[in-house]
VOLUMKOL-704092 format. One line per field, with one value per residue (C-alpha): residue in one letter; chain; x, z, y. Coordinates in Angstrom, 3 decimals. Each point is the difference from the previous one (the first is absolute). Last residue first. Example, Ala and Ser with C-alpha at 12.3 -4.5 7.8 and 13.67 -1.06 7.14 Angstrom:
% residues 2
residuo [S:A]
cadena [A:A]
u [13.670:-1.370]
w [7.140:0.660]
v [-1.060:-3.440]
END
This chain:
% residues 258
residuo [X:X:X:X:X:X:X:X:X:X:X:X:X:X:X:X:X:X:X:X:X:X:X:X:X:X:X:X:X:X:X:X:X:X:X:X:X:X:X:X:X:X:X:X:X:X:X:X:X:X:X:X:X:X:X:X:X:X:X:X:X:X:X:X:X:X:X:X:X:X:X:X:X:X:X:X:X:X:X:X:X:X:X:X:X:X:X:X:X:X:X:X:X:X:X:X:X:X:X:X:X:X:X:X:X:X:X:X:X:X:X:X:X:X:X:X:X:X:X:X:X:X:X:X:X:X:X:X:X:X:X:X:X:X:X:X:X:X:X:X:X:X:X:X:X:X:X:X:X:X:X:X:X:X:X:X:X:X:X:X:X:X:X:X:X:X:X:X:X:X:X:X:X:X:X:X:X:X:X:X:X:X:X:X:X:X:X:X:X:X:X:X:X:X:X:X:X:X:X:X:X:X:X:X:X:X:X:X:X:X:X:X:X:X:X:X:X:X:X:X:X:X:X:X:X:X:X:X:X:X:X:X:X:X:X:X:X:X:X:X:X:X:X:X:X:X:X:X:X:X:X:X:X:X:X:X:X:X]
cadena [A:A:A:A:A:A:A:A:A:A:A:A:A:A:A:A:A:A:A:A:A:A:A:A:A:A:A:A:A:A:A:A:A:A:A:A:A:A:A:A:A:A:A:A:A:A:A:A:A:A:A:A:A:A:A:A:A:A:A:A:A:A:A:A:A:A:A:A:A:A:A:A:A:A:A:A:A:A:A:A:A:A:A:A:A:A:A:A:A:A:A:A:A:A:A:A:A:A:A:A:A:A:A:A:A:A:A:A:A:A:A:A:A:A:A:A:A:A:A:A:A:A:A:A:A:A:A:A:A:A:A:A:A:A:A:A:A:A:A:A:A:A:A:A:A:A:A:A:A:A:A:A:A:A:A:A:A:A:A:A:A:A:A:A:A:A:A:A:A:A:A:A:A:A:A:A:A:A:A:A:A:A:A:A:A:A:A:A:A:A:A:A:A:A:A:A:A:A:A:A:A:A:A:A:A:A:A:A:A:A:A:A:A:A:A:A:A:A:A:A:A:A:A:A:A:A:A:A:A:A:A:A:A:A:A:A:A:A:A:A:A:A:A:A:A:A:A:A:A:A:A:A:A:A:A:A:A:A]
u [-88.139:-1.471:-2.355:-3.355:-0.909:-2.345:2.623:2.610:-2.327:0.293:-3.233:1.267:0.941:1.606:2.155:1.070:0.964:2.130:1.707:0.641:1.506:2.147:1.330:0.848:1.830:1.920:0.953:1.289:2.071:1.499:1.000:2.027:-0.289:2.302:-0.766:-3.712:-2.668:-3.675:-2.685:-3.318:-3.272:-2.075:-3.600:0.691:-1.615:2.056:3.249:-0.696:-0.960:3.240:1.918:-1.762:0.755:3.663:0.161:-1.512:2.506:2.879:-1.129:-0.217:3.504:1.408:-1.814:1.636:3.416:-0.398:-1.138:3.039:2.401:3.333:-0.779:0.798:-0.864:1.346:-2.089:1.074:-2.113:1.404:-3.482:0.115:2.236:-1.013:3.114:0.610:2.724:0.532:0.617:-0.044:-0.467:-3.131:-1.779:-3.185:-2.347:-2.073:2.058:3.174:-1.585:-0.279:-3.197:-1.103:-3.767:-1.332:-3.577:-1.737:-2.446:-2.542:-1.254:-3.130:-1.172:3.573:1.070:-2.800:0.924:3.681:-0.858:-2.130:2.725:2.923:-1.010:2.591:3.725:1.807:1.991:-1.877:3.143:-0.861:-0.747:-3.499:-0.439:-2.681:-1.954:-1.834:-3.391:0.700:1.325:2.686:1.866:-2.408:-0.967:3.664:0.896:-2.667:1.586:3.499:-1.255:-1.946:3.155:1.403:3.395:1.406:0.886:2.731:3.765:1.190:-0.567:3.235:0.988:-1.721:2.360:-1.262:-3.717:0.202:2.088:-2.633:-2.782:2.015:1.037:-3.622:-0.958:2.844:-1.272:-3.312:-3.324:-0.917:-1.707:1.193:2.961:-1.060:2.472:0.721:-3.257:1.105:2.861:0.576:-2.853:0.408:-2.932:0.522:-1.373:-0.447:-1.696:-0.988:1.467:0.196:3.699:-0.826:-1.864:2.551:2.884:-1.708:-0.999:3.412:2.035:-2.422:0.402:3.780:-0.105:-2.402:2.269:2.968:-2.022:-0.865:3.689:1.876:2.564:-2.102:-0.633:-1.496:-0.860:-0.442:-3.782:-0.091:1.519:-2.737:-0.047:-3.783:-0.601:-3.382:0.736:-2.727:-1.423:-1.881:-1.410:-0.507:-3.077:-0.624:-3.276:-2.264:-1.303:-2.960:-0.481:-3.530:-0.823:-3.224:-0.432:0.507:3.414:2.089:-2.111:-0.096:3.748:0.778:-2.656:1.264:-2.863:1.151:-1.517:-3.431]
w [-65.904:3.275:1.564:1.558:3.491:0.581:-1.006:2.152:3.004:2.984:-0.501:-2.493:2.482:2.340:-2.799:-1.046:3.576:0.228:-3.304:1.093:3.311:-1.725:-2.423:2.886:1.887:-3.171:-0.609:3.567:-0.208:-3.333:1.411:2.880:2.854:1.444:-2.714:0.620:-2.602:0.820:-2.453:0.015:-1.692:-1.322:0.734:0.354:3.436:1.065:-1.245:1.900:3.189:-0.096:-0.501:2.918:2.349:-0.950:0.426:3.464:0.989:-1.357:2.043:3.131:-0.575:-0.447:3.124:1.946:-1.447:1.029:3.502:0.401:-0.857:-0.731:-3.702:0.394:-3.388:-1.941:-3.152:-3.560:-3.022:-3.297:-1.582:-1.413:2.230:3.140:2.143:3.506:2.256:2.875:3.751:1.619:-1.882:1.645:-3.038:-1.407:-0.985:-3.142:-2.596:1.065:-0.992:-3.661:-2.065:-3.632:-0.522:-3.056:-0.672:-2.430:-2.465:-2.226:-2.327:-0.472:3.550:1.262:-1.885:1.589:3.485:-0.534:-1.233:3.144:2.386:-1.274:1.719:2.744:-0.737:-0.211:1.932:-1.713:-0.175:-3.644:-2.667:-1.486:-1.993:-2.683:-1.861:-2.973:-1.344:-3.091:-0.181:2.681:-0.930:1.183:3.235:0.625:-0.195:2.647:2.192:-0.312:0.774:3.035:1.265:0.792:1.597:1.860:-0.455:-2.400:-0.108:-3.035:-0.480:-0.337:-3.628:-2.023:-1.098:1.934:-0.301:-3.735:-0.567:1.795:-2.205:-3.189:1.018:0.493:-3.378:-1.706:1.478:-1.781:0.283:-0.242:2.207:-0.684:2.085:1.672:1.414:2.765:1.898:2.789:2.502:-0.900:-1.682:-2.742:-1.873:-1.290:-2.643:-0.204:-2.738:0.419:-2.144:2.750:0.678:0.011:3.296:1.946:-1.272:0.847:3.488:0.971:-1.418:1.460:3.441:-0.274:-0.949:2.827:2.513:-1.339:0.488:3.579:0.694:0.404:2.536:2.844:1.201:-3.346:-1.770:-3.629:0.333:1.947:-2.949:-2.465:-2.029:0.092:-2.745:-1.556:-1.718:-2.538:-1.208:-3.233:-0.034:-3.149:0.184:1.200:-1.165:2.902:0.335:2.281:1.521:1.229:3.504:0.874:3.768:1.940:1.141:-0.850:-2.925:-1.567:0.539:-1.829:-2.680:-1.114:-2.342:-3.311:-2.160:1.482]
v [56.809:1.243:-2.517:0.813:1.187:-2.896:-2.498:1.744:-0.287:2.350:1.889:2.546:2.754:-2.527:-1.374:3.504:0.889:-3.146:0.825:3.581:-1.164:-2.625:2.616:2.358:-2.733:-0.890:3.639:0.404:-3.192:1.118:3.396:-1.445:2.474:2.684:2.592:-0.466:-0.699:0.507:-1.116:1.832:-0.926:2.873:1.010:3.738:0.017:-3.018:1.495:3.224:-1.870:-1.968:3.241:1.714:-2.892:-0.013:3.790:-0.202:-2.707:2.101:3.013:-2.153:-1.352:3.509:1.168:-2.852:0.812:3.631:-0.940:-2.254:2.829:-1.714:0.604:3.705:1.475:2.999:0.515:0.695:0.965:-1.317:-0.015:-3.528:-2.117:1.902:0.251:-1.286:1.356:-2.419:0.112:-3.433:-3.258:-1.424:-1.409:1.582:-2.812:-0.290:1.865:-1.792:-3.318:1.098:0.029:-0.225:-0.227:-1.774:1.128:-2.362:1.515:-1.736:2.708:2.093:0.651:-0.354:3.141:2.018:-1.258:0.778:3.511:0.559:-1.298:2.100:3.248:0.219:0.491:-3.282:-2.529:-2.837:-2.183:-0.569:-2.624:0.338:-3.201:0.263:-2.681:1.429:1.057:2.037:3.583:-0.139:3.200:2.697:-1.742:-0.834:3.702:0.636:-2.674:1.466:3.521:-1.277:-1.669:3.440:-0.495:3.000:3.665:-1.152:-0.435:-1.944:-3.751:-1.922:-0.662:-2.771:-2.756:-3.032:0.746:0.728:-3.106:-2.091:1.359:-0.504:-3.514:-1.036:1.461:-1.845:-3.281:0.273:1.774:3.662:2.578:3.532:1.258:3.244:2.505:2.482:0.573:2.320:0.249:-3.631:-1.903:-2.595:-1.549:-3.532:-2.350:-3.755:-2.047:-3.627:-2.768:-2.598:0.645:3.735:-0.253:-2.022:2.131:3.279:-1.140:-1.380:2.900:2.548:-1.581:0.135:3.692:0.846:-1.739:1.945:3.191:-1.003:-0.336:-3.276:-1.220:1.390:3.567:0.948:3.207:1.032:-0.250:3.282:1.857:-0.883:-3.219:-0.522:-2.551:-0.723:-3.326:-0.676:-3.312:-0.674:-3.495:-2.072:-2.102:-3.533:-1.464:-0.846:-3.518:-0.639:-3.444:-0.613:-1.171:-1.823:-0.412:-3.240:1.287:-3.080:-1.165:3.474:0.465:-3.238:0.578:3.396:0.907:1.516:-2.768:0.628]
END
């Protein structure tokens, strides 16, 4: 009886009981794809700079409350693992590693599956994971993502650039793959080519959304031409709204986090 929330009970004419959940230390992991394609940006910042700023915000917010943060770095392969620890020094170590790592060497292409399988081995206890990537990867990464999401709470953070979504009309260009080094001569005056490019991008967008949905992960999109804080706030509001709907829309019914 002493746990009944009388205000909510009187308002809704249904007994509501307050449930208190003891706060526990969270282990969070930053799964960082820093392959060659991430070191690109048509704006003032590159996708890699965006990833660095995001990691700074997330790591600082988490460690301020005593939580532990670790990181797994991927370039042409899994490069390093920083075990999860708390404190300001841990945040600085992760950021220093991002800032000082050399450019990724040539490779056949990004294999996110390798990064996700490494995460399965490293993330022993249930954790919160942020998969930060542009998702320009070889196929085969969906099953490992689904398996990882079954045990952990995973958020997919997708890094994008406006130039990757619309091919501008700039005339004859030589384009080079950032990871394999392959070059291609392109006539951007060709309207049919730009239309096919747009159609291919639309199919890829649809396939990515379907992949995230099948894996059961939430997705946050960060663009190099957008304010990162605004994007994070919109994402947080969406998750909060979804959580309220899943618990009946009443904070008292959902319980309070202490």
